[in-house]
C-alpha positions as CSV (number, residue, x, y, z in Angstrom):
1,M,123.4,86.6,77.3
2,P,120.0,86.7,75.7
3,K,119.8,88.4,72.3
4,K,117.8,91.5,71.8
5,L,114.1,90.8,71.2
6,E,112.9,91.7,67.8
7,A,109.8,93.6,69.0
8,A,108.1,96.3,67.1
9,Q,108.6,99.8,68.4
10,P,105.1,101.2,68.6
11,E,104.6,105.0,68.6
12,M,104.0,106.6,71.9
13,S,100.3,106.8,72.7
14,Q,98.9,110.1,73.9
15,V,99.3,110.0,77.7
16,Y,98.1,113.0,79.4
17,Q,94.9,115.0,78.9
18,N,94.8,117.4,81.9
19,E,97.9,119.4,82.6
20,F,98.3,120.2,86.3
21,M,100.6,122.5,88.2
22,F,102.4,121.1,91.3
23,G,101.4,123.1,94.3
24,E,98.8,123.2,97.0
25,G,96.1,124.4,94.7
26,G,96.3,121.9,91.9
27,G,94.5,122.9,88.7
28,K,95.6,123.6,85.2
29,G,99.2,124.6,84.5
30,A,99.6,127.9,82.7
31,T,102.6,126.9,80.6
32,I,105.3,124.2,80.5
33,N,108.0,126.9,80.8
34,S,106.6,128.1,84.1
35,F,106.4,124.5,85.4
36,L,110.0,123.7,84.3
37,K,111.2,126.9,86.0
38,S,109.5,125.9,89.2
39,L,110.8,122.4,88.9
40,S,114.4,123.6,88.4
41,K,114.3,125.7,91.5
42,S,113.0,122.8,93.6
43,T,115.7,120.5,92.3
44,A,118.6,122.9,92.6
45,G,121.3,121.9,95.0
46,R,120.1,118.3,95.3
47,S,122.9,115.9,95.6
48,T,123.3,113.5,92.6
49,S,125.4,111.0,94.5
50,S,123.5,110.0,97.6
51,L,124.3,106.3,96.8
52,S,127.7,106.4,98.6
53,S,126.0,106.8,102.0
54,Q,123.1,104.4,101.3
55,G,125.0,101.5,99.8
56,T,123.3,98.9,97.7
57,A,120.6,97.6,100.1
58,K,119.4,94.1,99.3
59,S,115.9,93.8,98.0
60,V,113.4,91.3,99.1
61,M,114.1,89.3,96.0
62,A,117.9,89.4,96.3
63,D,118.1,85.7,96.9
64,D,116.3,84.9,93.7
65,P,118.8,83.5,91.2
66,K,116.8,84.8,88.3
67,I,117.8,88.1,86.7
68,I,114.2,89.1,86.3
69,G,112.2,89.0,89.6
70,A,108.7,88.8,88.1
71,S,107.1,85.9,86.4
72,F,107.4,85.2,82.6
73,S,104.5,82.8,82.8
74,H,102.6,84.4,79.9
75,L,105.6,85.9,78.0
76,N,106.7,82.7,76.3
77,I,110.0,84.2,75.1
78,S,112.5,81.4,75.9
79,S,110.3,78.4,75.4
80,S,107.8,77.2,72.9
81,Q,106.3,74.5,75.1
82,P,102.5,74.5,75.3
83,K,100.8,75.5,78.6
84,P,99.9,72.6,80.9
85,K,96.3,71.5,80.7
86,K,94.2,72.5,83.6
87,S,93.1,69.6,85.8
88,H,90.4,69.5,88.5
89,S,91.2,68.5,92.0
90,T,88.9,67.1,94.6
91,T,90.9,68.7,97.3
92,N,88.6,71.0,99.2
93,L,89.4,74.6,100.3
94,H,89.3,73.7,103.9
95,S,92.1,71.2,103.6
96,L,94.2,73.9,101.8
97,H,93.6,76.6,104.4
98,I,93.9,74.6,107.6
99,S,97.1,72.8,108.6
100,Q,97.0,69.2,109.6
101,S,96.2,68.8,113.3
102,T,96.9,66.1,115.8
103,N,94.2,67.2,118.2
104,S,91.3,65.2,119.6
105,S,88.3,63.8,117.6
106,D,86.2,66.8,118.6
107,K,88.3,69.1,116.4
108,K,88.0,66.6,113.5
109,K,84.2,66.8,113.8
110,K,84.4,70.6,113.8
111,D,86.5,70.4,110.6
112,K,83.8,68.4,108.9
113,K,81.2,71.0,109.7
114,S,83.3,73.8,108.2
115,K,84.3,71.9,105.1
116,S,84.2,74.2,102.1
117,H,83.1,73.4,98.6
118,P,85.8,73.3,95.8
119,F,86.1,75.9,93.0
120,Q,85.5,75.7,89.3
121,S,87.1,78.0,86.8
122,N,84.9,78.2,83.8
123,I,81.5,79.4,84.9
124,Y,81.9,83.2,84.7
125,M,82.9,85.6,82.1
126,D,83.8,89.3,82.6
127,S,80.6,91.3,83.1
128,D,81.7,94.0,85.5
129,D,80.6,97.0,83.3
130,D,77.2,97.7,84.8
131,W,78.2,99.7,87.9
132,D,75.1,101.9,88.2
133,A,72.2,99.6,87.3
134,T,68.9,100.2,88.8
135,V,68.8,98.7,92.2
136,D,65.7,96.9,93.5
137,N,64.8,97.5,97.1
138,D,64.7,93.7,97.6
139,S,68.3,93.3,96.6
140,D,69.6,94.9,99.8
141,V,71.7,92.5,101.9
142,N,72.3,92.6,105.6
143,L,76.1,92.1,105.8
144,S,75.9,91.3,109.5
145,N,73.3,88.5,109.4
146,H,75.2,85.2,109.1
147,N,72.9,82.8,111.0
148,S,70.0,82.2,108.6
149,F,69.3,78.5,107.7
150,D,67.8,79.4,104.4
151,L,71.0,80.8,102.8
152,S,71.0,83.0,99.8
153,H,74.2,83.0,97.7
154,S,75.5,86.1,99.4
155,E,74.8,84.7,102.9
156,L,76.6,81.5,101.8
157,G,79.5,83.5,100.6
158,L,79.6,85.3,104.0
159,K,79.4,81.9,105.8
160,I,82.2,80.5,103.7
161,A,84.5,83.4,104.3
162,G,83.6,83.5,108.0
163,S,84.1,79.8,108.5
164,Q,87.6,80.0,107.0
165,R,88.5,83.0,109.3
166,N,86.9,81.4,112.4
167,S,88.7,78.1,111.9
168,L,92.0,80.1,112.2
169,I,91.1,81.9,115.5
170,N,92.7,80.4,118.6
171,K,94.4,77.7,116.4
172,P,98.0,77.1,117.4
173,G,100.6,78.6,115.2
174,T,98.3,81.1,113.5
175,G,98.9,84.1,115.8
176,H,95.1,84.6,116.1
177,V,93.5,85.0,119.5
178,N,90.2,86.8,119.6
179,D,88.1,86.2,122.7
180,S,85.8,89.1,121.9
181,T,84.4,87.5,118.7
182,N,81.0,86.0,119.1
183,A,79.4,83.1,117.2
184,A,78.2,85.3,114.4
185,G,81.8,86.6,113.8
186,S,81.1,90.2,114.9
187,T,82.7,92.1,117.7
188,D,81.7,94.7,120.2
189,V,81.0,98.1,118.5
190,D,83.3,99.9,120.9
191,N,86.3,97.9,119.7
192,P,89.2,100.3,120.5
193,L,90.8,99.5,117.2
194,L,87.9,100.8,115.1
195,K,86.4,104.2,114.4
196,R,83.1,104.9,116.1
197,D,80.0,104.2,114.0
198,Y,82.1,102.1,111.6
199,Q,78.9,100.3,110.5
200,K,77.7,103.6,109.0
201,I,81.0,104.0,107.2
202,I,80.4,100.5,105.7
203,E,77.0,101.6,104.5
204,D,78.4,104.9,103.0
205,P,82.2,105.6,103.1
206,T,81.6,109.3,102.9
207,Y,80.2,109.1,106.5
208,I,83.9,109.0,107.6
209,M,83.9,112.8,107.3
210,M,81.3,112.9,110.0
211,V,83.5,110.7,112.3
212,V,86.8,112.3,111.5
213,S,86.9,116.0,112.4
214,G,90.1,116.8,110.5
215,P,93.3,115.5,109.0
216,N,95.7,113.4,111.0
217,L,98.4,115.6,112.3
218,M,100.7,113.0,113.9
219,K,103.7,114.0,111.9
220,Y,103.5,117.5,113.2
221,D,105.2,117.6,116.6
222,E,103.6,120.3,118.8
223,N,107.0,121.6,119.7
224,M,108.0,122.0,116.1
225,I,105.0,124.0,114.9
226,D,106.8,127.4,115.5
227,T,109.8,126.4,113.5
228,S,110.5,128.0,110.1
229,G,107.9,127.0,107.5
230,A,106.2,124.4,109.8
231,K,103.2,126.6,110.6
232,E,102.7,127.4,106.9
233,E,103.0,123.8,105.9
234,L,100.5,122.8,108.6
235,N,98.0,125.4,107.5
236,A,98.3,124.3,103.9
237,F,97.8,120.7,104.9
238,I,94.6,121.5,106.8
239,S,93.3,123.8,104.0
240,R,93.9,121.0,101.4
241,Y,91.9,118.6,103.6
242,N,89.0,121.1,103.7
243,R,89.0,121.5,100.0
244,F,88.6,117.7,99.6
245,K,85.8,117.8,102.1
246,R,84.0,120.5,100.2
247,I,84.1,118.6,97.0
248,L,82.9,115.4,98.6
249,L,80.1,116.9,100.6
250,H,79.1,120.2,98.9
251,E,76.8,118.8,96.1
252,P,74.5,115.8,95.9
253,T,76.7,114.6,92.9
254,I,80.4,114.8,93.3
255,N,82.3,116.7,90.6
256,L,84.9,114.1,89.5
257,D,86.9,116.6,87.3
258,E,87.5,118.8,90.4
259,L,88.3,115.8,92.5
260,K,90.9,114.6,89.9
261,K,92.6,118.0,89.8
262,L,92.9,118.1,93.5
263,S,93.9,114.5,93.9
264,W,96.8,114.6,91.4
265,N,99.1,116.1,94.1
266,G,98.1,113.5,96.7
267,I,95.1,112.6,98.8
268,P,94.8,112.9,102.6
269,N,95.0,109.5,104.2
270,E,91.7,109.9,106.0
271,L,89.9,110.3,102.7
272,K,92.0,108.1,100.5
273,A,89.7,105.1,100.5
274,I,86.6,107.2,99.4
275,V,88.5,109.0,96.7
276,W,90.1,105.9,95.3
277,Q,86.7,104.2,95.0
278,L,85.3,107.3,93.3
279,L,88.2,107.6,90.9
280,S,88.1,103.9,90.1
281,G,84.4,104.2,89.1
282,Y,83.3,101.9,91.9
283,L,81.7,104.3,94.4
284,S,78.8,106.2,92.9
285,T,79.2,110.0,92.7
286,N,75.5,110.4,93.4
287,A,74.7,110.4,97.1
288,D,71.2,109.0,96.6
289,R,72.4,105.9,94.9
290,R,75.7,105.3,96.7
291,S,74.6,103.0,99.5
292,A,72.3,100.9,97.4
293,N,75.0,100.4,94.7
294,L,77.6,99.4,97.3
295,K,75.2,96.8,98.8
296,R,74.5,95.5,95.3
297,K,78.2,95.1,94.3
298,R,79.2,93.6,97.7
299,K,76.3,91.1,97.4
300,E,77.3,90.3,93.9
301,Y,80.8,89.5,95.0
302,L,79.5,87.2,97.8
303,D,77.2,85.5,95.3
304,Q,80.1,84.8,93.0
305,I,82.3,83.4,95.8
306,A,79.5,81.1,96.9
307,N,79.0,79.9,93.3
308,V,82.6,79.1,92.5
309,M,83.0,77.3,95.8
310,K,80.3,74.8,94.9
311,N,82.4,73.4,92.1
312,E,85.9,72.0,91.6
313,K,88.6,74.5,91.3
314,D,91.2,74.8,88.6
315,S,94.2,73.1,90.3
316,V,96.9,74.8,88.3
317,T,95.5,78.3,88.9
318,W,94.8,77.7,92.6
319,H,98.2,76.1,93.2
320,Q,100.0,79.2,91.7
321,I,97.9,81.6,93.8
322,T,98.6,79.6,97.0
323,I,102.3,79.7,96.3
324,D,102.4,83.4,95.6
325,I,100.2,84.7,98.5
326,P,102.7,83.8,101.3
327,R,105.4,85.6,99.3
328,T,103.3,88.8,98.9
329,N,104.8,91.8,100.8
330,P,106.8,89.5,103.1
331,H,108.2,92.6,104.9
332,I,104.7,93.7,105.9
333,K,103.3,91.9,108.9
334,L,99.7,92.3,107.9
335,Y,100.0,90.0,105.0
336,S,101.6,87.2,107.1
337,F,98.2,86.5,108.9
338,P,96.3,83.5,107.5
339,T,93.0,85.6,107.6
340,I,94.4,88.2,105.2
341,Q,96.0,85.5,103.0
342,R,92.6,83.7,102.6
343,S,91.0,86.9,101.6
344,L,93.6,87.6,98.9
345,E,93.3,84.0,97.7
346,R,89.6,84.4,97.2
347,I,90.0,87.8,95.4
348,L,92.6,86.5,93.0
349,Y,91.0,83.2,92.2
350,L,87.6,84.8,91.5
351,W,89.3,87.3,89.2
352,A,91.1,84.5,87.4
353,V,87.8,82.6,87.0
354,R,86.0,85.7,85.5
355,H,88.9,86.5,83.2
356,P,89.8,83.3,81.4
357,A,91.6,85.1,78.6
358,S,94.4,85.9,80.9
359,G,93.8,83.9,84.1
360,Y,96.0,84.6,87.1
361,V,99.5,85.8,86.5
362,Q,102.3,86.5,89.0
363,G,102.4,90.1,89.9
364,I,98.6,90.5,90.2
365,N,99.0,89.4,93.8
366,D,101.2,92.5,94.5
367,I,98.8,94.9,92.7
368,C,95.9,93.7,94.9
369,T,97.5,94.8,98.2
370,P,97.4,98.6,98.0
371,F,93.7,98.6,97.6
372,F,93.2,96.1,100.5
373,Q,95.5,98.2,102.8
374,V,93.9,101.5,102.0
375,F,90.3,100.2,102.3
376,L,91.1,98.5,105.6
377,S,92.6,101.6,107.0
378,C,89.3,103.4,106.4
379,Y,87.8,101.7,109.5
380,L,90.7,101.9,111.9
381,K,91.5,104.6,114.4
382,I,94.7,106.4,113.5
383,D,95.3,109.4,115.7
384,R,97.7,110.8,118.4
385,Q,96.1,108.9,121.2
386,N,95.7,105.6,119.4
387,C,98.6,105.4,116.9
388,V,97.9,102.4,114.6
389,D,100.3,101.2,112.0
390,I,98.1,99.5,109.5
391,S,101.0,97.3,108.3
392,E,101.4,95.9,111.9
393,I,97.7,95.3,112.6
394,D,96.4,92.0,113.9
395,P,93.2,91.2,111.8
396,S,91.9,88.8,114.5
397,N,90.7,92.0,116.3
398,I,88.8,93.3,113.3
399,P,85.1,92.3,112.9
400,E,84.3,89.9,110.2
401,E,81.8,92.3,108.5
402,V,84.6,94.8,108.0
403,L,86.9,92.2,106.5
404,N,84.1,91.1,104.2
405,V,83.4,94.6,102.8
406,V,87.2,95.3,102.4
407,E,87.5,92.1,100.5
408,A,84.6,92.9,98.2
409,D,85.7,96.5,97.6
410,T,89.2,95.4,96.8
411,Y,88.0,92.9,94.3
412,W,85.9,95.4,92.3
413,C,88.6,98.1,92.3
414,L,91.3,95.6,91.3
415,T,89.1,94.5,88.4
416,K,88.7,98.1,87.2
417,L,92.4,98.7,87.4
418,L,93.3,95.4,85.5
419,D,90.8,96.2,82.8
420,S,93.0,99.2,81.9
421,I,96.1,97.0,81.5
422,Q,94.6,93.6,80.5
423,D,97.1,93.3,77.6
424,N,99.8,92.9,80.3
425,Y,98.4,89.6,81.4
426,I,97.1,87.8,78.3
427,H,99.2,85.2,76.5
428,A,102.7,86.6,75.5
429,Q,101.9,89.7,77.6
430,P,102.0,92.2,74.6
431,G,101.1,95.1,76.8
432,I,104.3,94.7,78.8
433,I,106.4,94.3,75.6
434,R,104.8,97.5,74.3
435,Q,105.6,99.4,77.6
436,V,109.2,98.1,77.7
437,N,109.8,99.3,74.1
438,E,108.2,102.7,74.7
439,L,110.4,103.0,77.9
440,K,113.5,102.4,75.8
441,D,112.4,105.0,73.2
442,L,111.6,107.5,75.8
443,T,114.9,107.0,77.7
444,N,116.8,107.3,74.5
445,R,115.2,110.8,74.0
446,I,116.0,111.9,77.6
447,D,119.5,110.3,78.0
448,S,120.8,108.7,74.8
449,D,124.2,108.1,76.5
450,L,122.6,105.9,79.1
451,V,120.9,103.8,76.5
452,K,124.2,103.4,74.5
453,H,126.0,102.3,77.6
454,L,123.4,99.7,78.4
455,E,123.6,98.4,74.8
456,N,127.4,98.3,74.9
457,E,127.2,96.2,78.0
458,G,124.7,93.8,76.4
459,I,121.8,94.7,78.6
460,E,118.2,94.6,77.2
461,F,115.5,96.8,78.8
462,L,113.3,93.8,79.1
463,Q,115.8,92.2,81.6
464,F,115.3,94.8,84.3
465,S,112.1,96.7,83.3
466,F,109.7,93.7,82.9
467,R,109.3,93.6,86.6
468,W,108.7,97.4,86.7
469,M,105.8,97.0,84.4
470,N,104.4,93.7,85.7
471,C,104.4,94.8,89.4
472,L,104.1,98.5,88.9
473,L,107.4,99.2,90.8
474,M,106.0,97.6,93.9
475,R,109.3,95.6,94.4
476,E,111.3,98.8,94.1
477,L,109.5,101.1,96.4
478,N,107.8,100.8,99.8
479,M,104.1,100.5,100.2
480,N,103.5,104.0,101.4
481,H,105.2,105.5,98.4
482,I,103.4,103.2,96.0
483,I,100.1,104.3,97.6
484,R,101.1,107.9,97.1
485,M,101.9,107.2,93.4
486,W,98.6,105.6,92.9
487,D,96.8,108.8,94.0
488,T,98.2,110.3,90.9
489,Y,97.8,107.2,88.6
490,L,94.1,107.0,89.5
491,T,93.5,110.6,88.4
492,E,94.8,109.7,85.0
493,G,91.9,107.3,84.4
494,S,92.6,104.4,82.1
495,N,96.0,105.9,81.1
496,G,97.5,106.1,84.5
497,F,98.7,102.5,84.9
498,S,99.2,101.8,81.2
499,E,100.9,105.0,79.9
500,F,101.8,107.5,82.6
501,H,103.6,104.7,84.4
502,I,106.0,104.5,81.5
503,Y,107.1,108.2,82.2
504,V,107.5,107.4,85.9
505,C,109.7,104.4,85.0
506,A,111.8,106.6,82.7
507,A,112.3,109.3,85.4
508,F,113.1,106.4,87.8
509,L,115.8,105.0,85.5
510,V,117.4,108.3,84.5
511,K,117.7,109.2,88.2
512,W,120.5,106.5,88.4
513,S,122.1,107.4,85.1
514,D,125.5,108.7,86.4
515,T,125.9,105.6,88.6
516,I,124.9,103.1,85.9
517,K,127.3,104.6,83.4
518,Q,130.2,103.7,85.7
519,M,129.2,100.0,85.9
520,D,129.7,96.9,83.9
521,F,127.1,94.3,83.0
522,Q,127.1,92.3,86.2
523,E,127.2,95.4,88.4
524,I,124.3,97.0,86.5
525,M,122.1,93.9,86.8
526,I,122.7,93.6,90.5
527,F,122.2,97.3,91.1
528,L,118.9,97.5,89.1
529,Q,117.6,94.5,91.0
530,S,118.2,96.2,94.4
531,L,117.9,99.9,93.9
532,P,118.8,102.0,97.0
533,T,115.3,103.5,97.6
534,K,115.0,102.3,101.3
535,N,115.7,105.8,102.6
536,W,113.5,107.7,100.1
537,S,111.2,110.3,101.6
538,D,107.8,111.6,100.4
539,K,109.7,114.5,98.7
540,D,111.6,112.0,96.5
541,I,108.3,110.5,95.3
542,E,106.9,114.0,94.6
543,L,110.0,114.8,92.6
544,L,109.7,111.5,90.7
545,L,106.1,112.3,89.7
546,S,107.0,115.8,88.8
547,E,109.8,114.7,86.5
548,A,107.5,112.1,84.9
549,Y,104.9,114.9,84.3
550,M,107.6,117.0,82.7
551,W,108.7,114.2,80.4
552,Q,105.2,113.3,79.2
553,T,104.5,117.0,78.6
554,L,107.6,117.4,76.5
555,Y,107.5,114.1,74.6
556,K,104.0,112.8,74.2
557,N,103.2,112.5,70.5
558,A,106.5,114.1,69.7
559,S,107.5,111.8,66.8
560,A,110.2,114.3,65.6
561,H,112.4,113.3,68.5
562,L,112.7,109.8,67.1
563,R,114.6,111.0,64.1
């Protein structure tokens, strides 16, 4: 058994600035008493022992012999060995992406043409702060023009990304067949998979509200509308969508404060991509600057991809990324396609290059995917007639220009998120150590008997909660529930992922308190590595967030409770 880490117990930082009530209207909460009264009513009668019927479902990582599922690559707890020196490899990107082929010499010639330049890891520093700089008219880039012989950096970046995708199309074993794709990598505009006028959505994501007439009502069966409460729920759902629409379209400049208040309780799926980009600080709130700023940031991403691919890549970083990407969300088909995997590799490697203080750390690959999935869904048809499951989509039927902008948007929003938790990924990962210690303090205030039982069994919080902090519970909950939680996290600004997440983890742990207290060391470790959340509903996530809000309202800055 590892001994308890002698880590300082920092005081709880202030977590929450805007207090919200939980209901359709959002807005400021009147008093904590009224909230607690409401919460107690909603939780009355809930069974506390649903585990007997669910069993202990195996997690994706159940076969991993390690107790802790996430990487300790930066933590440096059990070893004092120095980091391996980075070496440069002359292996080109093409040889990494394309499997060896035994076909004719014609294919070998084609491979030479599409050969990519290697990467280099030391040419960029983090300079992502200037989101709204003045945009020159000459800086606009045509994202659909890939055929120019006089390539700018952005065009070269498009060509590189496109050549990697095109080399996978119709290749045996890749699952990609796309007869509708032309030489430029674009597809017919009436692709049945895409929303109409998707090019206008690319130019300005708020245009989606001109294309989508209302919220997706797939979950409301027409035969069930007249049942008790269903009609009221449907009306509230539509009313909520309309309130989002008014905030996003009513004024030339979007009121972020109002948007945050409304978003805390969840964002309609049709508007999620727009709102996430606004809350991340990526999409401009000013309608006049929005399109120009988006073009500038997407062009900047393509320029950077083109530049790093001219040089040798860092072999250690690239090797780790290529190992982790195939293991990312293995239960979701979308991430099994080589086209999507290449996009994630470029995003993660460029982020590592631009952030040498931390570099790439396992877990960042998981955090990247909610952004990618939400932004991709912005361009796909999802309605009663054409029910599309984003997790099952085949990207070979998606135009290259769509994949390019999704990749760029994902990179910038991932960068903004990781800026708020950068201490989690630098050497020794002090941010995660702080979060784990604060989780223990908070849990001790909420349920001291649970903490005592864990201590008596010789279990350290770091052994099970490191992964909760490193991967933001993405190994414990399904993707749809993670995306819902991020609606709330993003409204919290820089505190959402660094501080409010601690309260969510505390509510998550205490939920299993009665069960854990009946277990010994081995049973607890197995249970916490494969928590029975498979059958959780949206209401379970709402309750988890509500409890987290309650704990942070009661205990933030409450040092007296430590005595």
